[in-house]
PQR file of N, CA, C, O and H, with PARSE charges and radii, in Angstrom:
ATOM      1  N   UNK A   1     162.568 -91.795 -82.601 -0.4000 1.5000
ATOM      2  CA  UNK A   1     163.934 -91.424 -82.928 -0.0000 2.0000
ATOM      3  C   UNK A   1     164.097 -91.247 -84.453  0.5500 1.7000
ATOM      4  O   UNK A   1     164.694 -90.269 -84.904 -0.5500 1.4000
ATOM      5  N   UNK A   2     163.575 -92.179 -85.225 -0.4000 1.5000
ATOM      6  CA  UNK A   2     163.699 -92.088 -86.687 -0.0000 2.0000
ATOM      7  C   UNK A   2     162.899 -90.885 -87.194  0.5500 1.7000
ATOM      8  O   UNK A   2     163.360 -90.147 -88.064 -0.5500 1.4000
ATOM      9  H   UNK A   2     163.091 -92.973 -84.858  0.4000 1.0000
ATOM     10  N   UNK A   3     161.703 -90.695 -86.645 -0.4000 1.5000
ATOM     11  CA  UNK A   3     160.875 -89.546 -87.015 -0.0000 2.0000
ATOM     12  C   UNK A   3     161.644 -88.247 -86.771  0.5500 1.7000
ATOM     13  O   UNK A   3     161.638 -87.352 -87.616 -0.5500 1.4000
ATOM     14  H   UNK A   3     161.328 -91.295 -85.938  0.4000 1.0000
ATOM     15  N   UNK A   4     162.300 -88.146 -85.626 -0.4000 1.5000
ATOM     16  CA  UNK A   4     163.058 -86.939 -85.296 -0.0000 2.0000
ATOM     17  C   UNK A   4     164.221 -86.743 -86.267  0.5500 1.7000
ATOM     18  O   UNK A   4     164.502 -85.620 -86.685 -0.5500 1.4000
ATOM     19  H   UNK A   4     162.305 -88.874 -84.940  0.4000 1.0000
ATOM     20  N   UNK A   5     164.889 -87.823 -86.622 -0.4000 1.5000
ATOM     21  CA  UNK A   5     166.002 -87.725 -87.574 -0.0000 2.0000
ATOM     22  C   UNK A   5     165.530 -87.247 -88.937  0.5500 1.7000
ATOM     23  O   UNK A   5     166.245 -86.520 -89.626 -0.5500 1.4000
ATOM     24  H   UNK A   5     164.661 -88.736 -86.282  0.4000 1.0000
ATOM     25  N   UNK A   6     164.321 -87.654 -89.330 -0.4000 1.5000
ATOM     26  CA  UNK A   6     163.761 -87.188 -90.599 -0.0000 2.0000
ATOM     27  C   UNK A   6     163.459 -85.693 -90.494  0.5500 1.7000
ATOM     28  O   UNK A   6     163.805 -84.918 -91.385 -0.5500 1.4000
ATOM     29  H   UNK A   6     163.739 -88.244 -88.770  0.4000 1.0000
ATOM     30  N   UNK A   7     162.815 -85.298 -89.402 -0.4000 1.5000
ATOM     31  CA  UNK A   7     162.417 -83.902 -89.236 -0.0000 2.0000
ATOM     32  C   UNK A   7     163.604 -82.959 -89.083  0.5500 1.7000
ATOM     33  O   UNK A   7     163.547 -81.820 -89.547 -0.5500 1.4000
ATOM     34  H   UNK A   7     162.534 -85.928 -88.678  0.4000 1.0000
ATOM     35  N   UNK A   8     164.688 -83.419 -88.435 -0.4000 1.5000
ATOM     36  CA  UNK A   8     165.835 -82.516 -88.244 -0.0000 2.0000
ATOM     37  C   UNK A   8     166.831 -82.559 -89.406  0.5500 1.7000
ATOM     38  O   UNK A   8     167.851 -81.870 -89.381 -0.5500 1.4000
ATOM     39  H   UNK A   8     164.734 -84.344 -88.058  0.4000 1.0000
ATOM     40  N   UNK A   9     166.528 -83.375 -90.428 -0.4000 1.5000
ATOM     41  CA  UNK A   9     167.368 -83.402 -91.618 -0.0000 2.0000
ATOM     42  C   UNK A   9     168.520 -84.387 -91.577  0.5500 1.7000
ATOM     43  O   UNK A   9     169.307 -84.452 -92.522 -0.5500 1.4000
ATOM     44  H   UNK A   9     165.699 -83.935 -90.448  0.4000 1.0000
ATOM     45  N   UNK A  10     168.636 -85.157 -90.499 -0.4000 1.5000
ATOM     46  CA  UNK A  10     169.673 -86.190 -90.459 -0.0000 2.0000
ATOM     47  C   UNK A  10     169.479 -87.150 -91.635  0.5500 1.7000
ATOM     48  O   UNK A  10     170.440 -87.580 -92.273 -0.5500 1.4000
ATOM     49  H   UNK A  10     167.997 -85.104 -89.731  0.4000 1.0000
ATOM     50  N   UNK A  11     168.205 -87.477 -91.905 -0.4000 1.5000
ATOM     51  CA  UNK A  11     167.837 -88.258 -93.092 -0.0000 2.0000
ATOM     52  C   UNK A  11     167.093 -87.300 -94.018  0.5500 1.7000
ATOM     53  O   UNK A  11     165.895 -87.081 -93.838 -0.5500 1.4000
ATOM     54  H   UNK A  11     167.424 -87.128 -91.386  0.4000 1.0000
ATOM     55  N   UNK A  12     167.783 -86.722 -95.011 -0.4000 1.5000
ATOM     56  CA  UNK A  12     167.133 -85.769 -95.913 -0.0000 2.0000
ATOM     57  C   UNK A  12     166.164 -86.468 -96.872  0.5500 1.7000
ATOM     58  O   UNK A  12     166.213 -87.689 -97.019 -0.5500 1.4000
ATOM     59  H   UNK A  12     168.756 -86.900 -95.157  0.4000 1.0000
ATOM     60  N   UNK A  13     165.281 -85.695 -97.527 -0.4000 1.5000
ATOM     61  CA  UNK A  13     164.354 -86.286 -98.491 -0.0000 2.0000
ATOM     62  C   UNK A  13     165.078 -87.151 -99.521  0.5500 1.7000
ATOM     63  O   UNK A  13     166.153 -86.813-100.015 -0.5500 1.4000
ATOM     64  H   UNK A  13     165.241 -84.703 -97.407  0.4000 1.0000
ATOM     65  N   UNK A  14     164.446 -88.270 -99.816 -0.4000 1.5000
ATOM     66  CA  UNK A  14     164.915 -89.261-100.790 -0.0000 2.0000
ATOM     67  C   UNK A  14     166.135 -90.057-100.326  0.5500 1.7000
ATOM     68  O   UNK A  14     166.682 -90.848-101.095 -0.5500 1.4000
ATOM     69  H   UNK A  14     163.572 -88.544 -99.414  0.4000 1.0000
ATOM     70  N   UNK A  15     166.572 -89.858 -99.070 -0.4000 1.5000
ATOM     71  CA  UNK A  15     167.678 -90.671 -98.566 -0.0000 2.0000
ATOM     72  C   UNK A  15     167.118 -91.957 -97.971  0.5500 1.7000
ATOM     73  O   UNK A  15     165.957 -92.020 -97.568 -0.5500 1.4000
ATOM     74  H   UNK A  15     166.128 -89.215 -98.445  0.4000 1.0000
ATOM     75  N   UNK A  16     167.946 -92.953 -97.927 -0.4000 1.5000
ATOM     76  CA  UNK A  16     167.527 -94.256 -97.415 -0.0000 2.0000
ATOM     77  C   UNK A  16     167.469 -94.224 -95.892  0.5500 1.7000
ATOM     78  O   UNK A  16     168.341 -93.650 -95.240 -0.5500 1.4000
ATOM     79  H   UNK A  16     168.889 -92.901 -98.255  0.4000 1.0000
ATOM     80  N   UNK A  17     166.441 -94.841 -95.336 -0.4000 1.5000
ATOM     81  CA  UNK A  17     166.327 -94.971 -93.883 -0.0000 2.0000
ATOM     82  C   UNK A  17     166.773 -96.377 -93.491  0.5500 1.7000
ATOM     83  O   UNK A  17     166.774 -97.279 -94.329 -0.5500 1.4000
ATOM     84  H   UNK A  17     165.732 -95.306 -95.865  0.4000 1.0000
ATOM     85  N   UNK A  18     167.148 -96.573 -92.239 -0.4000 1.5000
ATOM     86  CA  UNK A  18     167.623 -97.888 -91.813 -0.0000 2.0000
ATOM     87  C   UNK A  18     166.583 -98.978 -92.063  0.5500 1.7000
ATOM     88  O   UNK A  18     165.381 -98.771 -91.896 -0.5500 1.4000
ATOM     89  H   UNK A  18     167.147 -95.840 -91.558  0.4000 1.0000
ATOM     90  N   UNK A  19     167.078-100.128 -92.464 -0.4000 1.5000
ATOM     91  CA  UNK A  19     166.213-101.286 -92.698 -0.0000 2.0000
ATOM     92  C   UNK A  19     165.716-101.839 -91.367  0.5500 1.7000
ATOM     93  O   UNK A  19     166.164-101.418 -90.300 -0.5500 1.4000
ATOM     94  H   UNK A  19     168.055-100.296 -92.599  0.4000 1.0000
ATOM     95  N   UNK A  20     164.799-102.773 -91.443 -0.4000 1.5000
ATOM     96  CA  UNK A  20     164.290-103.438 -90.244 -0.0000 2.0000
ATOM     97  C   UNK A  20     165.453-104.081 -89.490  0.5500 1.7000
ATOM     98  O   UNK A  20     165.546-103.952 -88.270 -0.5500 1.4000
ATOM     99  H   UNK A  20     164.435-103.115 -92.309  0.4000 1.0000
ATOM    100  N   UNK A  21     166.329-104.763 -90.200 -0.4000 1.5000
ATOM    101  CA  UNK A  21     167.478-105.405 -89.551 -0.0000 2.0000
ATOM    102  C   UNK A  21     168.390-104.378 -88.883  0.5500 1.7000
ATOM    103  O   UNK A  21     168.873-104.599 -87.772 -0.5500 1.4000
ATOM    104  H   UNK A  21     166.253-104.867 -91.192  0.4000 1.0000
ATOM    105  N   UNK A  22     168.621-103.269 -89.556 -0.4000 1.5000
ATOM    106  CA  UNK A  22     169.463-102.219 -88.973 -0.0000 2.0000
ATOM    107  C   UNK A  22     168.822-101.620 -87.728  0.5500 1.7000
ATOM    108  O   UNK A  22     169.515-101.316 -86.757 -0.5500 1.4000
ATOM    109  H   UNK A  22     168.229-103.089 -90.458  0.4000 1.0000
ATOM    110  N   UNK A  23     167.502-101.449 -87.750 -0.4000 1.5000
ATOM    111  CA  UNK A  23     166.807-100.924 -86.571 -0.0000 2.0000
ATOM    112  C   UNK A  23     166.920-101.879 -85.391  0.5500 1.7000
ATOM    113  O   UNK A  23     167.124-101.447 -84.256 -0.5500 1.4000
ATOM    114  H   UNK A  23     166.938-101.696 -88.539  0.4000 1.0000
ATOM    115  N   UNK A  24     166.789-103.176 -85.654 -0.4000 1.5000
ATOM    116  CA  UNK A  24     166.882-104.149 -84.556 -0.0000 2.0000
ATOM    117  C   UNK A  24     168.265-104.116 -83.925  0.5500 1.7000
ATOM    118  O   UNK A  24     168.398-104.239 -82.708 -0.5500 1.4000
ATOM    119  H   UNK A  24     166.624-103.527 -86.576  0.4000 1.0000
ATOM    120  N   UNK A  25     169.288-103.952 -84.743 -0.4000 1.5000
ATOM    121  CA  UNK A  25     170.653-103.905 -84.217 -0.0000 2.0000
ATOM    122  C   UNK A  25     170.938-102.585 -83.486  0.5500 1.7000
ATOM    123  O   UNK A  25     171.496-102.586 -82.389 -0.5500 1.4000
ATOM    124  H   UNK A  25     169.180-103.852 -85.732  0.4000 1.0000
ATOM    125  N   UNK A  26     170.552-101.468 -84.098 -0.4000 1.5000
ATOM    126  CA  UNK A  26     170.869-100.163 -83.515 -0.0000 2.0000
ATOM    127  C   UNK A  26     170.136 -99.913 -82.200  0.5500 1.7000
ATOM    128  O   UNK A  26     170.715 -99.390 -81.249 -0.5500 1.4000
ATOM    129  H   UNK A  26     170.098-101.467 -84.990  0.4000 1.0000
ATOM    130  N   UNK A  27     168.856-100.291 -82.152 -0.4000 1.5000
ATOM    131  CA  UNK A  27     168.045 -99.967 -80.985 -0.0000 2.0000
ATOM    132  C   UNK A  27     167.773-101.156 -80.073  0.5500 1.7000
ATOM    133  O   UNK A  27     167.164-100.992 -79.016 -0.5500 1.4000
ATOM    134  H   UNK A  27     168.385-100.717 -82.925  0.4000 1.0000
ATOM    135  N   UNK A  28     168.214-102.351 -80.463 -0.4000 1.5000
ATOM    136  CA  UNK A  28     168.000-103.535 -79.642 -0.0000 2.0000
ATOM    137  C   UNK A  28     166.527-103.883 -79.493  0.5500 1.7000
ATOM    138  O   UNK A  28     166.082-104.296 -78.422 -0.5500 1.4000
ATOM    139  H   UNK A  28     168.709-102.484 -81.322  0.4000 1.0000
ATOM    140  N   UNK A  29     165.770-103.713 -80.579 -0.4000 1.5000
ATOM    141  CA  UNK A  29     164.343-104.009 -80.545 -0.0000 2.0000
ATOM    142  C   UNK A  29     164.052-105.268 -81.354  0.5500 1.7000
ATOM    143  O   UNK A  29     164.881-105.720 -82.144 -0.5500 1.4000
ATOM    144  H   UNK A  29     166.131-103.377 -81.449  0.4000 1.0000
ATOM    145  N   UNK A  30     162.871-105.823 -81.146 -0.4000 1.5000
ATOM    146  CA  UNK A  30     162.451-107.010 -81.891 -0.0000 2.0000
ATOM    147  C   UNK A  30     162.138-106.633 -83.339  0.5500 1.7000
ATOM    148  O   UNK A  30     161.782-105.491 -83.629 -0.5500 1.4000
ATOM    149  H   UNK A  30     162.197-105.457 -80.504  0.4000 1.0000
ATOM    150  N   UNK A  31     162.274-107.599 -84.238 -0.4000 1.5000
ATOM    151  CA  UNK A  31     161.985-107.361 -85.651 -0.0000 2.0000
ATOM    152  C   UNK A  31     160.547-106.901 -85.852  0.5500 1.7000
ATOM    153  O   UNK A  31     160.292-106.035 -86.689 -0.5500 1.4000
ATOM    154  H   UNK A  31     162.564-108.526 -84.002  0.4000 1.0000
ATOM    155  N   UNK A  32     159.603-107.464 -85.099 -0.4000 1.5000
ATOM    156  CA  UNK A  32     158.207-107.070 -85.224 -0.0000 2.0000
ATOM    157  C   UNK A  32     158.026-105.595 -84.862  0.5500 1.7000
ATOM    158  O   UNK A  32     157.252-104.885 -85.504 -0.5500 1.4000
ATOM    159  H   UNK A  32     159.810-108.167 -84.419  0.4000 1.0000
ATOM    160  N   UNK A  33     158.731-105.146 -83.851 -0.4000 1.5000
ATOM    161  CA  UNK A  33     158.665-103.739 -83.452 -0.0000 2.0000
ATOM    162  C   UNK A  33     159.237-102.855 -84.561  0.5500 1.7000
ATOM    163  O   UNK A  33     158.674-101.804 -84.871 -0.5500 1.4000
ATOM    164  H   UNK A  33     159.359-105.723 -83.329  0.4000 1.0000
ATOM    165  N   UNK A  34     160.340-103.273 -85.152 -0.4000 1.5000
ATOM    166  CA  UNK A  34     160.943-102.511 -86.247 -0.0000 2.0000
ATOM    167  C   UNK A  34     159.996-102.445 -87.447  0.5500 1.7000
ATOM    168  O   UNK A  34     159.916-101.413 -88.114 -0.5500 1.4000
ATOM    169  H   UNK A  34     160.797-104.127 -84.901  0.4000 1.0000
ATOM    170  N   UNK A  35     159.282-103.533 -87.724 -0.4000 1.5000
ATOM    171  CA  UNK A  35     158.284-103.518 -88.807 -0.0000 2.0000
ATOM    172  C   UNK A  35     157.189-102.501 -88.492  0.5500 1.7000
ATOM    173  O   UNK A  35     156.730-101.783 -89.381 -0.5500 1.4000
ATOM    174  H   UNK A  35     159.347-104.371 -87.183  0.4000 1.0000
ATOM    175  N   UNK A  36     156.775-102.440 -87.233 -0.4000 1.5000
ATOM    176  CA  UNK A  36     155.741-101.474 -86.828 -0.0000 2.0000
ATOM    177  C   UNK A  36     156.240-100.048 -87.009  0.5500 1.7000
ATOM    178  O   UNK A  36     155.472 -99.166 -87.392 -0.5500 1.4000
ATOM    179  H   UNK A  36     157.149-103.023 -86.511  0.4000 1.0000
ATOM    180  N   UNK A  37     157.526 -99.814 -86.734 -0.4000 1.5000
ATOM    181  CA  UNK A  37     158.109 -98.486 -86.939 -0.0000 2.0000
ATOM    182  C   UNK A  37     157.990 -98.098 -88.410  0.5500 1.7000
ATOM    183  O   UNK A  37     157.529 -97.002 -88.730 -0.5500 1.4000
ATOM    184  H   UNK A  37     158.150-100.531 -86.423  0.4000 1.0000
ATOM    185  N   UNK A  38     158.401 -98.988 -89.297 -0.4000 1.5000
ATOM    186  CA  UNK A  38     158.325 -98.705 -90.739 -0.0000 2.0000
ATOM    187  C   UNK A  38     156.879 -98.477 -91.162  0.5500 1.7000
ATOM    188  O   UNK A  38     156.586 -97.536 -91.900 -0.5500 1.4000
ATOM    189  H   UNK A  38     158.775 -99.878 -89.037  0.4000 1.0000
ATOM    190  N   UNK A  39     155.980 -99.333 -90.699 -0.4000 1.5000
ATOM    191  CA  UNK A  39     154.572 -99.216 -91.060 -0.0000 2.0000
ATOM    192  C   UNK A  39     153.999 -97.869 -90.594  0.5500 1.7000
ATOM    193  O   UNK A  39     153.273 -97.207 -91.337 -0.5500 1.4000
ATOM    194  H   UNK A  39     156.218-100.098 -90.100  0.4000 1.0000
ATOM    195  N   UNK A  40     154.327 -97.478 -89.382 -0.4000 1.5000
ATOM    196  CA  UNK A  40     153.849 -96.200 -88.852 -0.0000 2.0000
ATOM    197  C   UNK A  40     154.376 -95.013 -89.629  0.5500 1.7000
ATOM    198  O   UNK A  40     153.630 -94.079 -89.925 -0.5500 1.4000
ATOM    199  H   UNK A  40     154.916 -98.015 -88.779  0.4000 1.0000
ATOM    200  N   UNK A  41     155.666 -95.042 -89.964 -0.4000 1.5000
ATOM    201  CA  UNK A  41     156.261 -93.941 -90.725 -0.0000 2.0000
ATOM    202  C   UNK A  41     155.660 -93.851 -92.127  0.5500 1.7000
ATOM    203  O   UNK A  41     155.461 -92.755 -92.652 -0.5500 1.4000
ATOM    204  H   UNK A  41     156.272 -95.801 -89.724  0.4000 1.0000
ATOM    205  N   UNK A  42     155.370 -95.020 -92.736 -0.4000 1.5000
ATOM    206  CA  UNK A  42     154.703 -95.013 -94.048 -0.0000 2.0000
ATOM    207  C   UNK A  42     153.295 -94.438 -93.924  0.5500 1.7000
ATOM    208  O   UNK A  42     152.866 -93.654 -94.770 -0.5500 1.4000
ATOM    209  H   UNK A  42     155.532 -95.910 -92.309  0.4000 1.0000
ATOM    210  N   UNK A  43     152.575 -94.826 -92.873 -0.4000 1.5000
ATOM    211  CA  UNK A  43     151.211 -94.333 -92.667 -0.0000 2.0000
ATOM    212  C   UNK A  43     151.194 -92.809 -92.482  0.5500 1.7000
ATOM    213  O   UNK A  43     150.245 -92.142 -92.892 -0.5500 1.4000
ATOM    214  H   UNK A  43     152.923 -95.463 -92.185  0.4000 1.0000
ATOM    215  N   UNK A  44     152.233 -92.275 -91.873 -0.4000 1.5000
ATOM    216  CA  UNK A  44     152.339 -90.828 -91.671 -0.0000 2.0000
ATOM    217  C   UNK A  44     152.818 -90.101 -92.926  0.5500 1.7000
ATOM    218  O   UNK A  44     152.803 -88.872 -92.983 -0.5500 1.4000
ATOM    219  H   UNK A  44     153.004 -92.817 -91.539  0.4000 1.0000
ATOM    220  N   UNK A  45     153.242 -90.867 -93.929 -0.4000 1.5000
ATOM    221  CA  UNK A  45     153.734 -90.263 -95.162 -0.0000 2.0000
ATOM    222  C   UNK A  45     155.169 -89.779 -95.074  0.5500 1.7000
ATOM    223  O   UNK A  45     155.633 -89.040 -95.943 -0.5500 1.4000
ATOM    224  H   UNK A  45     153.254 -91.866 -93.883  0.4000 1.0000
ATOM    225  N   UNK A  46     155.881 -90.196 -94.021 -0.4000 1.5000
ATOM    226  CA  UNK A  46     157.265 -89.744 -93.856 -0.0000 2.0000
ATOM    227  C   UNK A  46     158.249 -90.565 -94.686  0.5500 1.7000
ATOM    228  O   UNK A  46     159.301 -90.063 -95.080 -0.5500 1.4000
ATOM    229  H   UNK A  46     155.504 -90.796 -93.316  0.4000 1.0000
ATOM    230  N   UNK A  47     157.906 -91.830 -94.952 -0.4000 1.5000
ATOM    231  CA  UNK A  47     158.778 -92.670 -95.779 -0.0000 2.0000
ATOM    232  C   UNK A  47     157.938 -93.407 -96.818  0.5500 1.7000
ATOM    233  O   UNK A  47     156.720 -93.520 -96.688 -0.5500 1.4000
ATOM    234  H   UNK A  47     157.051 -92.238 -94.631  0.4000 1.0000
ATOM    235  N   UNK A  48     158.608 -93.898 -97.838 -0.4000 1.5000
ATOM    236  CA  UNK A  48     157.982 -94.769 -98.828 -0.0000 2.0000
ATOM    237  C   UNK A  48     158.939 -95.918 -99.083  0.5500 1.7000
ATOM    238  O   UNK A  48     160.142 -95.798 -98.847 -0.5500 1.4000
ATOM    239  H   UNK A  48     159.598 -93.806 -97.943  0.4000 1.0000
ATOM    240  N   UNK A  49     158.408 -97.026 -99.563 -0.4000 1.5000
ATOM    241  CA  UNK A  49     159.219 -98.214 -99.794 -0.0000 2.0000
ATOM    242  C   UNK A  49     159.238 -98.551-101.271  0.5500 1.7000
ATOM    243  O   UNK A  49     158.197 -98.580-101.927 -0.5500 1.4000
ATOM    244  H   UNK A  49     157.431 -97.124 -99.755  0.4000 1.0000
ATOM    245  N   UNK A  50     160.420 -98.804-101.783 -0.4000 1.5000
ATOM    246  CA  UNK A  50     160.610 -99.284-103.144 -0.0000 2.0000
ATOM    247  C   UNK A  50     160.874-100.787-103.031  0.5500 1.7000
ATOM    248  O   UNK A  50     161.909-101.188-102.499 -0.5500 1.4000
ATOM    249  H   UNK A  50     161.266 -98.780-101.250  0.4000 1.0000
ATOM    250  N   UNK A  51     159.958-101.620-103.522 -0.4000 1.5000
ATOM    251  CA  UNK A  51     160.150-103.069-103.389 -0.0000 2.0000
ATOM    252  C   UNK A  51     161.516-103.519-103.909  0.5500 1.7000
ATOM    253  O   UNK A  51     161.923-103.186-105.022 -0.5500 1.4000
ATOM    254  H   UNK A  51     159.117-101.294-103.955  0.4000 1.0000
ATOM    255  N   UNK A  52     162.197-104.274-103.080 -0.4000 1.5000
ATOM    256  CA  UNK A  52     163.511-104.794-103.439 -0.0000 2.0000
ATOM    257  C   UNK A  52     164.640-103.793-103.307  0.5500 1.7000
ATOM    258  O   UNK A  52     165.804-104.145-103.502 -0.5500 1.4000
ATOM    259  H   UNK A  52     161.867-104.545-102.176  0.4000 1.0000
ATOM    260  N   UNK A  53     164.317-102.545-102.978 -0.4000 1.5000
ATOM    261  CA  UNK A  53     165.339-101.505-102.899 -0.0000 2.0000
ATOM    262  C   UNK A  53     165.527-100.958-101.491  0.5500 1.7000
ATOM    263  O   UNK A  53     166.651-100.646-101.096 -0.5500 1.4000
ATOM    264  H   UNK A  53     163.372-102.259-102.819  0.4000 1.0000
ATOM    265  N   UNK A  54     164.442-100.837-100.729 -0.4000 1.5000
ATOM    266  CA  UNK A  54     164.539-100.296 -99.388 -0.0000 2.0000
ATOM    267  C   UNK A  54     163.517 -99.211 -99.151  0.5500 1.7000
ATOM    268  O   UNK A  54     162.630 -98.983 -99.973 -0.5500 1.4000
ATOM    269  H   UNK A  54     163.530-101.090-101.050  0.4000 1.0000
ATOM    270  N   UNK A  55     163.650 -98.542 -98.015 -0.4000 1.5000
ATOM    271  CA  UNK A  55     162.744 -97.469 -97.638 -0.0000 2.0000
ATOM    272  C   UNK A  55     163.490 -96.139 -97.655  0.5500 1.7000
ATOM    273  O   UNK A  55     164.663 -96.053 -97.293 -0.5500 1.4000
ATOM    274  H   UNK A  55     164.370 -98.727 -97.347  0.4000 1.0000
ATOM    275  N   UNK A  56     162.769 -95.109 -98.089 -0.4000 1.5000
ATOM    276  CA  UNK A  56     163.375 -93.799 -98.294 -0.0000 2.0000
ATOM    277  C   UNK A  56     162.502 -92.711 -97.679  0.5500 1.7000
ATOM    278  O   UNK A  56     161.294 -92.885 -97.521 -0.5500 1.4000
ATOM    279  H   UNK A  56     161.816 -95.179 -98.384  0.4000 1.0000
ATOM    280  N   UNK A  57     163.126 -91.592 -97.336 -0.4000 1.5000
ATOM    281  CA  UNK A  57     162.398 -90.443 -96.815 -0.0000 2.0000
ATOM    282  C   UNK A  57     161.594 -89.828 -97.952  0.5500 1.7000
ATOM    283  O   UNK A  57     162.116 -89.583 -99.039 -0.5500 1.4000
ATOM    284  H   UNK A  57     164.108 -91.450 -97.464  0.4000 1.0000
ATOM    285  N   UNK A  58     160.330 -89.587 -97.687 -0.4000 1.5000
ATOM    286  CA  UNK A  58     159.451 -88.971 -98.688 -0.0000 2.0000
ATOM    287  C   UNK A  58     159.894 -87.540 -98.968  0.5500 1.7000
ATOM    288  O   UNK A  58     160.364 -86.845 -98.067 -0.5500 1.4000
ATOM    289  H   UNK A  58     159.905 -89.786 -96.804  0.4000 1.0000
ATOM    290  N   UNK A  59     159.743 -87.098-100.220 -0.4000 1.5000
ATOM    291  CA  UNK A  59     160.020 -85.694-100.526 -0.0000 2.0000
ATOM    292  C   UNK A  59     159.071 -84.822 -99.718  0.5500 1.7000
ATOM    293  O   UNK A  59     157.885 -85.135 -99.610 -0.5500 1.4000
ATOM    294  H   UNK A  59     159.361 -87.662-100.951  0.4000 1.0000
ATOM    295  N   UNK A  60     159.566 -83.755 -99.159 -0.4000 1.5000
ATOM    296  CA  UNK A  60     158.740 -82.858 -98.353 -0.0000 2.0000
ATOM    297  C   UNK A  60     158.243 -81.713 -99.212  0.5500 1.7000
ATOM    298  O   UNK A  60     159.007 -81.146 -99.994 -0.5500 1.4000
ATOM    299  H   UNK A  60     160.529 -83.501 -99.246  0.4000 1.0000
ATOM    300  N   UNK A  61     156.941 -81.358 -99.075 -0.4000 1.5000
ATOM    301  CA  UNK A  61     156.402 -80.256 -99.898 -0.0000 2.0000
ATOM    302  C   UNK A  61     156.985 -78.908 -99.497  0.5500 1.7000
ATOM    303  O   UNK A  61     156.638 -77.885-100.087 -0.5500 1.4000
ATOM    304  H   UNK A  61     156.321 -81.819 -98.441  0.4000 1.0000
TER
END
C-alpha cells in the first residue's frame, strides 16, 4: 500500500512517509511488521531515513 502511494504520487518525492507507529494504527499491524515495511522500502531505494527526523520518499530520477 505504501509502495503504491509513493508510485502514484500520493507521497511525492521528499515528503514524509508514515512512521512505524502511524503504520501500526492505520493498518492494524504489529510494530515489527511496520519496521519490516520501512526496511523493505529503504532496501528498494523508495525511502530514506533522517535520524531523529523521520522517513521520506527518495527523490526520483
